[in-house]
N, C-alpha and C positions, 0 to 999 in steps of 0.2 A: 685580207679578205682574198677570198679567191676568184678567181677572173669570172667566173659563171655568178648568177642573181648578183649584180653589180647595185641594180637599182630596189631587190625587194624591201628594204629593210626601210628605206626612206619613202618610198610608196607605201608602206603599211602605217608608218608614221604618221602622213600626212592623212589620209585617210582616216585614222581613227580621231585625232583632233579634229578635223573640219566635222565631225560626225556630234561630239560633242556640244552640249548646248552652252553659251557665251556666261558668264556671270552676271549678267544683265537678265539674261533671258531664266536664271536660276532662281534670281530674286522676284520678278514678276509672278513667276507661278505659283512661289511661297506666299507673295503678299497676297495674291488673289485666294488663296486656298484658307487663308487666314482671314481674310475679308467676308468670304461668306459664312465661315466658321462661327465669326462674332454677330453677323448677322441674326444666326439663328439664336446662339446663346443669350442676345438680348431679350427675345419673346420668349424663350423657354423653360432656361436654367433661373430658379427664384434667386432673388437678390437672399445675398449671405454675406455677416460680419467676417466670414473666416476666406483667404485666399481662394480665388477662384481655381477651379481642378481644370487639370488640360481638357480641353473640349475638342481638339482636333488633332490628328497626324497623319503628315504625307506619307502615303507610301507609293511602292512602285517604283518604275524608273527614276523618277525623282529623289527617292529616298534613298537608292541604292549604287546609283550615279551611273545607270544603264539606261535614261533616256537621251533620245537623239532629237537633233536638230529636227521643224523647228519649234520644239519643246514649248507646242501651242496647249498642251492638256496635261492634267496632274490628278491624279489619284487620290482622296483625302477620307479619312475614317472619320466621322462625326461620331464623337464620343457622349453619348447621353449619361445622366448619372444612374446608377448602377439599380435603385430603388423605383426607378418608374418603369421597367422591364415589365413590360405585358404579359399577363398569361397567354399560356399556349394551349389552349382547351381547343374543341371541333371549330372547324375554321367558318362556320357559321353563328358560333358563338363570338366570334372575335370581335374586338372594337374597329372603329376605321384604321385601315392598314397603317402605319408607323411612318412609312415616306408617303405617303398621302398629306399628311399633319405638316410635315416637313416642307412639301412643295408649298402647300396652302401659305405658310411663311414666306418662303422665300419670293413666291410669284408675286408678293406687296411690294418688291424692291427690283427685281430684275427682270427683263421681259422675257427671257427664254430661258424655261425652266419643263426640261424633259422628264419624264415617268417611265423608269424602264420595269418591265413585269419582274426583274428578277430581283427588286426591293428597291436600286440605288436610284439617285438623281443625277441630273445631267443638268451644270447652270452654267451659261455663256457670263463670264465675268469681262467687264468693259471697263479699261482703266486709260481717262481720258490723259491723266498727265504721261503715260509709258505711251502712250497710243498702241496698246495691246490689247487683245482679247483672248482669255484664256477658257478653256473647257475643265469645269470641275467638275468631275464624276464624284457625288458625294454620297456616302457608305455609311448611311447608320448602324452606330454598333453602341454595345454595352459592356463594359469591364467584366472581364471575369475573373475569378481566384487566383489564379494560377499567372496572370500577368498579359493572357491575350485577352481576345474579344468574341463575343457572340455577336453576330451578324445576322440581321431579319432575311428570312428568306421566304416571300412572297409567292415563289412560284413552284412551292413543295409542301407536299402536308407536314413535312420535317419543318419546324418552325425556326430553328436558327441552326446555323454552323459555327464554326469554330474557325479562327484564323489567329495567328501569332506571327505577327512580321519582325516582331525582333527576331526569331527562330529564324526567318528566310534569311534576313540580312544578316546573322551570323552565318548562315550554311554557304552564302555568295563570300562572305570574308574569309571563312578558310578554304575553301577552292582557289581564291586568290592567292593567299599565303603559300598554297601549299605548288604555286602555279605562274610566280611573278607577275599577277594582274590578269593572267590569259583568259580568265573566265569571265569577267567584265569586258573585259576587249573582242570576245568572241562575240558576246552577248549584243553589245553596240553593233557589229557587224552582222549578224545575224538579223536583227532589227531592219537595218538597211536593205538585206535581202528578201526578209519577207515583204517590205513595200515595193523593192522596185516590182518584184516578180508575182505579187499578190497573193501570197499564200497565206492558206487560213491554216494557221495555229498560234496557239495562245503566247504571251510572252513568257508566264511563266514554267509554261511546258519546255519552251524555250531553258529558260535559266537553269530547271533542273536537270535536263539534258547536258546544258554546257557541263555543269558541276561534276557531274558523272565522268564526262569524256575527259574533262582536264586530270583527273585524277589517275587516267588508266594511259594517257597517252605517252608515246613512247620521248617524244621531246619536250614536256612539261615544264621545263627549266631553263629552256636555251631562250635566245633573244628573238628577235622581231624577223633575223632575217630565215626564222624557221615559218613564219606565218603564212606564206602559200600553201606549206604542206600543211598545217593546221586546217586550215580551210577545207583543202581535198580530202583530208583524212576525217576529219569529223563529219562531211557530206557522206563519205561510204560509211561510217560508223552510223549516222542516223538513218541511213537505208535500211539499216537492221532492227530499230527500234519501235517499228508500226504496232498498235495496239498495245502498247504497254498502260500500266499503270504505275506511276510514280507517289510514293509517298510525300505528302506536303508537309516541309518541317516543322518541327513544332504541335501536329495534329496528330489527328487518325485518320483524315480524309486524304481519299487518293485522287490524282489528275488523270483523267484517260487521256491520252494522248491523241487517239482514232489514229486513220491512217490516209485520209484526204489530202494532206501534203505529199504522197510515197513517189507518186511521179516526179514533182518539182523536183525533190529533192537527188532522186536519181539523175534526170536531166543536169542538175547542179553539178552533181560530183563528177560527170564526165566535162564539163564545161573547167571545172578546177583542176582536172588530171591533165587537161589539154594548156590550161593557164601557166601551169607549174613546168612544162616542159619549156613554152617560151621562155618563163623567166629562166629557168636555166640556161639557156643559150641568150640571154640578152636580145630579147627582140620585142624592145620595150613597147613600141607602138601596136604589136601585137597583143601582148600581154595585156596591155591597159583595156583593150577593146574586148579581151575576154572576161575579163576580172568588171568592166561596165555591163555585159551581158548578167554577169549575178549577182551585182549590187546596184546599179543603175550611174547615172552620169558622176554620183556624188564622187565616185573611183575617180578619180582625175589623175593622180600622181601631181597634183600642185602643191603648192606648200599651202599649210592650215592660213586661211584668212577669214576664219570667223572666232577665232579664238586671241586671248594675249600671247597664249606662247605655245610653243610646241611642248608637250611632255618630253621629261630628259630621262629618259630609257636608256637602258644602257647599250652603249655602241655592239655591233654584232660580231663576233668571231666569224671566220671563214667555216666550212661543213663540208662532209663529207657524203656523196651520196650513197647510199647505202644500196648493196648489190639487190638489183629487181626491182629497183623504186625508178621514178623518173626524176 
């Protein structure tokens, strides 16, 4: 290893490990989602002599491995039988909106149920045995013939939108395979950045941008020793991605990334650029302070304390600074 950048590898290894939920937290959110789904299915899906169909699917960060601590919320598709999908006539001719029907059933068991105008429900699930409270976002949907799902869309004259969680997971998996898991690691760190600096940008937008970035980044196959440069280079690149439309995997809809985050991205790039110079010179305390301005105090440089063991990533070889870079 070179004399410079002595602590980058261990610092980022510890940071990523500390962001990841524990095994018990993962089990808790999965159990909460299953319990909420079972509550609905008991009252909505008619009895049948045939094996019960799958009634829910955990999606988002807990399905993709990109959820971060404290992991107290989970997104869930609640899958209703295809034959029960209501018609989509004029708004004034429709029946009581589906989310309201589901909310009425959930309110009989859970004390905190909120209805979002977009068509999903938020349920606070209490687990006395685990002494845990989990916010379960219930998204009603119907299976579609090609393997995806139709989600109710009460905030629009368009009654349904299509989603394919499997295609999203595959896209992230392919980006990880091509980059030695950098896509997942970068999404984890960006979620910490978003929380620490209160940036308004959707998780899926970050994920789609990351998958694109790691496919073009020069050091996408190198080790954790290059993660300080990865952070710096990503924010430089993201600073040129405002107002883009990103195609969502598996569908035809695009996600608008907007530009309300551009000021924070540019400020973060300057911080990361300085942190990289400090890392090169092994100015450890100053570098850690700079990273904490970006990611919050969870970037402590301390060993993982909330996971069973640190990930067994490859040891880092030395690096040579390209001409013109810090």
